[in-house]
Each structure stands twice: as C-alpha cells, then as structure tokens.
LUMGU-631634 format. One record per residue (C-alpha): y, x, z; chain; residue number from 1. Coordinates in steps of 0.1 Angstrom, whole numbers, plus 5000, padded with zeros to 4 digits. Layout:
   c2   c1   c3 c   k
    Y    X    Z A NUM
...
END
This chain:
   c2   c1   c3 c   k
 8835 0540 0819 A   1
 8821 0573 0832 A   2
 8824 0605 0812 A   3
 8785 0603 0807 A   4
 8788 0569 0794 A   5
 8814 0579 0771 A   6
 8792 0608 0757 A   7
 8763 0587 0752 A   8
 8784 0557 0737 A   9
 8798 0581 0713 A  10
 8765 0597 0705 A  11
 8774 0632 0712 A  12
 8749 0638 0741 A  13
 8717 0636 0719 A  14
 8727 0666 0697 A  15
 8736 0686 0730 A  16
 8701 0676 0743 A  17
 8685 0686 0711 A  18
 8701 0720 0711 A  19
 8690 0725 0747 A  20
 8655 0716 0740 A  21
 8654 0738 0711 A  22
 8665 0768 0731 A  23
 8640 0761 0758 A  24
 8609 0756 0732 A  25
 8621 0788 0716 A  26
 8620 0809 0749 A  27
 8587 0794 0759 A  28
 8573 0802 0723 A  29
 8585 0839 0727 A  30
 8569 0841 0761 A  31
 8537 0829 0747 A  32
 8539 0852 0716 A  33
 8545 0881 0740 A  34
 8516 0873 0761 A  35
 8492 0868 0730 A  36
 8505 0903 0716 A  37
 8495 0920 0748 A  38
 8461 0905 0748 A  39
 8457 0913 0712 A  40
 8468 0951 0718 A  41
 8445 0953 0746 A  42
 8417 0942 0727 A  43
 8427 0964 0698 A  44
 8425 0996 0722 A  45
 8388 0986 0732 A  46
 8381 0979 0699 A  47
 8393 1013 0686 A  48
 8373 1031 0713 A  49
 8405 1045 0729 A  50
 8389 1045 0765 A  51
 8373 1075 0781 A  52
 8357 1065 0813 A  53
 8341 1096 0823 A  54
 8373 1117 0814 A  55
 8356 1143 0794 A  56
 8380 1142 0765 A  57
 8356 1123 0741 A  58
 8364 1085 0737 A  59
 8338 1061 0748 A  60
 8333 1051 0711 A  61
 8321 1086 0703 A  62
 8307 1096 0735 A  63
 8268 1100 0733 A  64
 8267 1108 0771 A  65
 8294 1083 0785 A  66
 8285 1095 0823 A  67
 8291 1131 0821 A  68
 8297 1150 0854 A  69
 8335 1157 0864 A  70
 8349 1189 0850 A  71
 8320 1202 0827 A  72
 8323 1214 0793 A  73
 8309 1190 0767 A  74
 8304 1191 0731 A  75
 8320 1170 0702 A  76
 8295 1141 0712 A  77
 8306 1141 0747 A  78
 8274 1157 0762 A  79
 8271 1186 0787 A  80
 8270 1218 0772 A  81
 8241 1242 0784 A  82
 8253 1276 0798 A  83
 8235 1295 0772 A  84
 8252 1275 0745 A  85
 8287 1287 0756 A  86
 8308 1316 0748 A  87
 8318 1347 0769 A  88
 8340 1374 0764 A  89
 8330 1409 0754 A  90
 8331 1431 0785 A  91
 8360 1450 0776 A  92
 8382 1417 0785 A  93
 8416 1408 0770 A  94
 8418 1413 0733 A  95
 8379 1411 0728 A  96
 8363 1387 0707 A  97
 8342 1359 0720 A  98
 8304 1363 0719 A  99
 8272 1344 0728 A 100
 8268 1344 0766 A 101
 8230 1355 0765 A 102
 8224 1339 0799 A 103
 8255 1351 0815 A 104
 8281 1328 0834 A 105
 8302 1310 0808 A 106
 8339 1322 0806 A 107
 8329 1356 0820 A 108
 8327 1390 0804 A 109
 8294 1401 0791 A 110
 8279 1431 0775 A 111
 8274 1421 0739 A 112
 8240 1417 0726 A 113
 8230 1437 0697 A 114
 8214 1419 0666 A 115
 8190 1436 0641 A 116
 8207 1446 0609 A 117
 8202 1426 0577 A 118
 8206 1433 0541 A 119
 8240 1413 0541 A 120
 8254 1425 0575 A 121
 8248 1461 0570 A 122
 8250 1478 0608 A 123
 8241 1458 0637 A 124
 8269 1442 0656 A 125
 8275 1419 0687 A 126
 8265 1384 0685 A 127
 8302 1374 0676 A 128
 8311 1338 0674 A 129
 8324 1329 0642 A 130
 8331 1299 0619 A 131
 8321 1302 0583 A 132
 8337 1284 0553 A 133
 8326 1275 0517 A 134
 8343 1293 0489 A 135
 8380 1284 0485 A 136
 8378 1259 0513 A 137
 8395 1256 0547 A 138
 8371 1225 0558 A 139
 8349 1231 0585 A 140
 8315 1222 0578 A 141
 8294 1199 0602 A 142
 8270 1229 0608 A 143
 8298 1249 0622 A 144
 8305 1225 0649 A 145
 8281 1239 0674 A 146
 8300 1273 0674 A 147
 8332 1252 0680 A 148
 8314 1237 0710 A 149
 8306 1269 0725 A 150
 8342 1283 0723 A 151
 8354 1249 0736 A 152
 8329 1254 0765 A 153
 8346 1289 0771 A 154
 8380 1273 0773 A 155
 8370 1247 0798 A 156
 8357 1273 0821 A 157
 8385 1297 0817 A 158
 8423 1297 0816 A 159
 8426 1322 0788 A 160
 8445 1318 0756 A 161
 8428 1326 0723 A 162
 8441 1341 0689 A 163
 8421 1323 0659 A 164
 8420 1349 0632 A 165
 8413 1337 0596 A 166
 8397 1356 0570 A 167
 8387 1354 0533 A 168
 8365 1372 0509 A 169
 8381 1393 0481 A 170
 8382 1367 0454 A 171
 8417 1357 0443 A 172
 8452 1374 0448 A 173
 8464 1388 0480 A 174
 8489 1359 0486 A 175
 8464 1332 0477 A 176
 8438 1348 0503 A 177
 8468 1351 0530 A 178
 8476 1316 0524 A 179
 8438 1304 0527 A 180
 8431 1325 0557 A 181
 8457 1309 0577 A 182
 8447 1275 0566 A 183
 8414 1280 0578 A 184
 8427 1293 0612 A 185
 8450 1261 0614 A 186
 8422 1239 0605 A 187
 8400 1253 0636 A 188
 8431 1248 0658 A 189
 8437 1213 0646 A 190
 8400 1203 0655 A 191
 8404 1219 0692 A 192
 8438 1201 0697 A 193
 8429 1168 0682 A 194
 8392 1165 0688 A 195
 8385 1184 0720 A 196
 8422 1179 0737 A 197
 8428 1215 0740 A 198
 8465 1224 0747 A 199
 8481 1237 0713 A 200
 8499 1265 0734 A 201
 8467 1280 0741 A 202
 8458 1287 0707 A 203
 8477 1309 0683 A 204
 8471 1317 0647 A 205
 8467 1349 0628 A 206
 8460 1353 0591 A 207
 8443 1385 0577 A 208
 8435 1374 0542 A 209
 8407 1398 0526 A 210
 8421 1428 0546 A 211
 8392 1429 0575 A 212
 8358 1420 0556 A 213
 8326 1423 0581 A 214
 8306 1435 0553 A 215
 8309 1443 0515 A 216
 8321 1418 0489 A 217
 8296 1429 0461 A 218
 8276 1398 0463 A 219
 8277 1361 0471 A 220
 8258 1367 0507 A 221
 8285 1393 0518 A 222
 8314 1372 0505 A 223
 8300 1343 0525 A 224
 8301 1364 0558 A 225
 8336 1373 0552 A 226
 8351 1337 0549 A 227
 8355 1332 0585 A 228
 8375 1325 0616 A 229
 8371 1347 0647 A 230
 8382 1343 0682 A 231
 8402 1368 0702 A 232
 8410 1367 0739 A 233
 8448 1372 0743 A 234
 8461 1395 0770 A 235
 8479 1377 0799 A 236
END
C-alpha cells in the first residue's frame, strides 16, 4: 500500500486538505478585501472633494471656478482675483503694511492712497488692509474674507513673508487683551495655511493687545476699528 493510500485509509488526508483549503480561501478573501478597500478609499476621496484639477489650492468640491488659469491668484471660492482686488506694499518696502493696490501691479510697492477722514477714524490714513473682529472674539467673519483674499493675492505674486499683528480695544485686562490679540493673529494664519495652502513659515505672529489703537476707544465705533489684525511685510 502506498503512503497516499495509507493516509487516505487512515482518514488523515482530509483534515490536511481542509486546512490547506482554508488557508487558500483566507488568502483570497484578504486579497478581495484589500481590493474593495482600495476602491472604497478612492470613492471616499472623490466624495470628500479631495481633488484639485486646476491646481489652484481650492478643492473641486469648493471650487466655483474649476478651470482657473495656471499660477493665478484665486479667492476662497477658487475664482481669479482681479488686480484691483489684490494687496500691495506701501512704497517704503520691507516693514511696511499691506494696502489696497489702487490699480498698481499686485505684489509691487505703491504710494498709499489717502482716504477722507471720518468721525471714527480721526485723521486720514492709507487704505491699509485690516481684518476686523467682533468684541471678545477671535473668529473671522464672512464679511472679512475679501480682505484675506487680497492678502492671499499678494502672497501668490510675491515671495515675501508677512507678520500678522493682532490688536484689541481697551476693554479688559492687559493679560486678557494680549492673549486675545494673539488668538486673532493665529486664527488668520490658520485660515491662510489650511484654506489657502500658504506655507506656515511665511507667516509669523505678533500680539500687541490694546497698546496700539488706530483711534480712540471712547465709543463702540472706535473700539470696533481697534479690534483688528494688520499685515506687515518682513525684511529679507
């Protein structure tokens, strides 16, 4: 009797075959599971909108203009920003604030345009780009996003680094205001990094608390103008 016949006669071959068959089925099942997971993940990526076909930094799921030209500045909706809607440096260069371009080439220096004085602003001042905040808050309101889009346009057309300077009004203690002004600057930086894809190392933070008001804090209008973040071009 052969060895195979002995195994079959003894009933020992069937368990061996079952074990081998189970291992084969397990491997096949694992392979199919891996393939299904890959398909599912690909579908999840598409479903979540993690695709940016025009490479403008805005995912297709949020992109209102999905066919933007290459290397142009876009706003948070993925649409091209007009030159007049971007920011420029004041003419003194590094260390200057960002201001409205007033028709100049974005990313370049320009002489600040003077504005007529108002009851809240006091003396006239350049059209400085600022992001304003509600009392006691570090959240950026939707009405302030156009200002962020202008600054982003500047960053797209320049290799400059910016300092984000946070400020508060004079309500509250010095410690509270210093912390709040830092939170405001950090929130603006977070938006640039997470929503616009700006490199974090291009943005630094400075907190000023209530130490540098642009106008008096005697009334709600003046205090509202002092609750802000400003943008300073860093020296190279």
